[in-house]
Every structure is written in C-alpha cells, then in structure tokens.
BAZAVEX-450533 format. One record per residue (C-alpha): y, z negated, x. Coordinates in Angstrom, 2 decimals, m for minus. Each point is the difference from the previous one (the first is absolute). Layout:
<sites>
{py Y, pz Z, px X}
...
</sites>
This chain:
<sites>
{py 203.20, pz 115.62, px 170.93}
{py 2.60, pz 3.52, px m0.52}
{py m0.02, pz 1.42, px m3.72}
{py 0.71, pz 3.58, px m0.41}
{py 2.20, pz 1.23, px m2.52}
{py m1.73, pz 3.36, px m1.25}
{py 2.84, pz 1.55, px m1.11}
{py 1.90, pz 0.38, px 3.79}
{py m3.15, pz m0.92, px 1.49}
{py 1.72, pz m2.72, px 2.76}
{py m1.40, pz m2.75, px 0.97}
{py 1.74, pz m3.18, px m0.92}
{py m1.21, pz m4.06, px 0.97}
{py 0.68, pz m2.59, px m2.24}
{py 2.77, pz m2.25, px 0.77}
{py 0.79, pz m3.46, px m1.53}
{py 2.26, pz 0.23, px m2.80}
{py 3.51, pz m1.50, px 0.82}
{py 0.43, pz m3.46, px m2.24}
{py m3.53, pz m1.16, px 2.08}
{py 1.44, pz 1.71, px 3.56}
{py 3.00, pz m2.44, px m0.09}
{py m2.10, pz m2.92, px m1.01}
{py m2.40, pz 1.21, px 2.39}
{py 3.11, pz m0.69, px 2.64}
{py 1.81, pz m2.41, px m1.09}
{py m3.79, pz m2.54, px m0.11}
{py m0.60, pz 1.30, px 3.39}
{py 4.05, pz m0.46, px 1.39}
{py m0.54, pz m3.61, px m0.93}
{py m3.17, pz m1.16, px 1.07}
{py 0.92, pz 1.77, px 3.49}
{py 3.39, pz m2.22, px m0.44}
{py m1.67, pz m2.47, px m0.96}
{py m2.23, pz m0.68, px 2.97}
{py 3.13, pz 0.44, px 2.79}
{py 0.75, pz m3.41, px 0.23}
{py m3.93, pz m0.93, px 0.55}
{py 0.27, pz 3.31, px 2.92}
{py 2.96, pz m1.38, px 1.02}
{py m1.17, pz m3.52, px 0.26}
{py m3.10, pz 1.14, px 1.92}
{py m1.17, pz m0.65, px 3.38}
{py m0.82, pz 3.25, px 2.44}
{py m3.70, pz m0.86, px m0.57}
{py 0.55, pz m0.60, px m3.43}
{py 1.91, pz 3.26, px m0.20}
{py m3.43, pz 1.73, px 1.75}
{py m2.78, pz m1.43, px m2.36}
{py 2.41, pz 1.42, px m3.20}
{py m0.10, pz 3.13, px 2.28}
{py m3.86, pz m0.02, px 0.67}
{py m0.69, pz m0.74, px m3.69}
{py 2.16, pz 2.59, px m1.55}
{py m1.37, pz 2.08, px 3.01}
{py m3.24, pz m0.67, px m1.80}
{py 0.41, pz 0.19, px m3.62}
{py 1.38, pz 3.50, px 1.01}
{py m2.81, pz 1.16, px 1.80}
{py m2.81, pz m1.28, px m3.02}
{py 2.21, pz 1.88, px m2.08}
{py m0.17, pz 2.91, px 1.59}
{py m4.23, pz m0.44, px 0.10}
{py m0.14, pz m0.50, px m3.52}
{py 2.32, pz 3.02, px m0.73}
{py m2.21, pz 2.23, px 2.11}
{py m2.71, pz m1.41, px m1.68}
{py 0.88, pz 0.23, px m3.45}
{py 1.50, pz 3.57, px 0.17}
{py m2.69, pz 1.02, px 1.95}
{py m3.30, pz m1.89, px m1.22}
{py 1.53, pz m1.19, px m3.31}
{py 1.69, pz 2.21, px m2.07}
{py m1.51, pz m0.01, px m3.11}
{py 0.71, pz m4.14, px m0.40}
{py 2.18, pz m1.11, px m2.71}
{py 3.85, pz m0.20, px 1.43}
{py 0.31, pz m2.98, px m2.47}
{py m3.21, pz m1.72, px 1.95}
{py 0.94, pz 1.25, px 2.82}
{py 3.71, pz m1.03, px 0.36}
{py m1.32, pz m3.55, px m0.90}
{py m2.44, pz m0.13, px 2.77}
{py 2.41, pz 1.31, px 2.25}
{py 2.64, pz m2.63, px m1.05}
{py m2.93, pz m2.58, px 0.87}
{py 0.48, pz m0.31, px 3.97}
{py 3.50, pz m0.09, px m0.22}
{py m0.01, pz m2.60, px m2.62}
{py m2.09, pz m1.98, px 2.12}
{py 2.25, pz m0.39, px 2.91}
{py 2.73, pz m1.44, px m2.15}
{py m2.82, pz m2.98, px m0.61}
{py m0.80, pz m0.72, px 4.31}
{py 2.81, pz m1.51, px 1.42}
{py 3.65, pz 0.45, px 1.03}
{py m1.07, pz 3.26, px 2.44}
{py m2.09, pz 1.50, px m2.10}
{py 2.02, pz m0.59, px m2.85}
{py 3.61, pz 1.51, px 0.97}
{py m2.17, pz 2.73, px 1.68}
{py m1.26, pz 0.84, px m3.52}
{py 3.17, pz m0.31, px m1.30}
{py 2.03, pz 2.24, px 2.26}
{py m2.42, pz 2.53, px m0.41}
{py 0.23, pz 0.36, px m3.63}
{py 3.82, pz m0.52, px 0.58}
{py m0.46, pz 3.38, px 2.33}
{py m2.20, pz 1.66, px m2.31}
{py 2.22, pz m0.66, px m2.47}
{py 2.45, pz 1.25, px 1.44}
{py m1.53, pz 3.24, px 1.43}
{py m1.08, pz 1.02, px m3.60}
{py 3.46, pz m0.14, px m1.60}
{py 0.96, pz 2.42, px 2.55}
{py m2.79, pz 2.35, px m0.16}
{py m0.46, pz m0.32, px m3.15}
{py m3.30, pz m0.50, px m0.37}
{py m1.32, pz m1.17, px m3.01}
{py m3.47, pz m1.81, px 0.85}
{py m1.56, pz m2.64, px 1.72}
{py 3.02, pz m2.63, px 1.98}
{py m2.54, pz m0.86, px 2.91}
{py m0.69, pz 3.58, px 0.48}
{py 3.91, pz 1.03, px 0.89}
{py m0.92, pz m0.52, px 3.87}
{py m3.21, pz 2.27, px 0.38}
{py 1.83, pz 2.40, px m2.54}
{py 2.33, pz 0.52, px 2.51}
{py m1.91, pz 0.13, px 3.01}
{py m2.23, pz 2.55, px m1.76}
{py 2.22, pz 1.88, px m1.57}
{py m2.99, pz m0.39, px m3.00}
{py 1.31, pz m2.06, px m3.15}
{py m3.28, pz m2.11, px m1.57}
{py m0.82, pz 0.66, px m3.57}
{py m0.18, pz m4.05, px m0.32}
{py 2.67, pz m0.91, px m3.01}
{py 2.71, pz m3.22, px 0.65}
{py m0.99, pz m2.91, px m1.73}
{py 3.71, pz m1.29, px m0.79}
{py 1.71, pz 3.48, px 0.56}
{py m2.52, pz 2.67, px m2.03}
{py 0.50, pz m1.28, px m3.60}
{py 4.17, pz 0.07, px 0.48}
{py m0.47, pz 4.14, px 1.40}
{py m2.33, pz 0.52, px m3.05}
{py 2.37, pz m1.92, px m2.65}
{py 3.32, pz 1.36, px 1.63}
{py m1.44, pz 3.63, px m0.36}
{py m1.12, pz m0.35, px m3.19}
{py 3.47, pz m1.18, px m1.44}
{py 2.20, pz 3.02, px 2.57}
{py m2.86, pz 2.17, px m1.16}
{py m0.67, pz 1.00, px 3.86}
{py m3.26, pz 0.50, px 2.00}
{py 0.15, pz m3.51, px 3.21}
</sites>
C-alpha cells in the first residue's frame, strides 16, 4: 500500500515506528535465541521435520498472502489478521515439532519485519518479502504501538 505526498508527488511506503521496530526485533531475537538449544539438541531427523513444518508454514502463508491480496483485499485488516494468525497459533498447540517450527516462523517473521520496517501482520512478513508486496493486514500486537507512537511523536506511521 503506498501513500502519495501531494506536495511533491512522491510515493512512500508506510513503515513501522521506531519503538515497535525495536520491540519486534527484540522479541524475534528472543524467540529465535530461545529455540537454539532445542535445535542444537535435535536429531537430524528432528531438524528435518522442523524444517519441513517451517517450509509448510511458508507455503501456507504464501497462499494466504496471494488469496487475500487478489480476492479479499476488502477484508477488514483486524479480522484478516486474526484469521491469518490462527494457523501458526494452532501449531503452538500441536506438539513439539510443529510448536518449534511455529515459534521459529514467528521469530524469523518478527526479525524480518523489524529489518524491513513492515507495519503489517507478522505472519505475512516472509510472503511479503517473497512477493515484494505488503499485505494490508494489521499486526495484532504491534500496530496499536505504531499508532500510539505516531500520535505521541506527531509522525504518520
């Protein structure tokens, strides 16, 4: 989604505010770092299963990204975010391998969002990078922080 500055006719992509970018990075780094001991202790077969589940999440969210972008662009950003977060949330309840893959997916997504300054839905970070197109879905945790920081600083996110 781009906004156009009418005075200079320059397009710009909204970015996440500084505080939520730092928090995204910190939380993503904490999640990934907390998984390192588990991944180091895993067998080769266990790592392969985690990698396959992670890849499955990337494929699932890429499909969701394309479908939402092409057919459901009208969906409310909060309803869409709640629906989008459900699959990775479910992996956290499915046992050790899906739980590790889901947590790793969230951690990597948060790190990508922090690096790219994406203010959108955290689980759509990898598909957004792959398709070079952001989603309009909100981030359930960090979008309110972006908006609060924008109000306090007087800067648009």
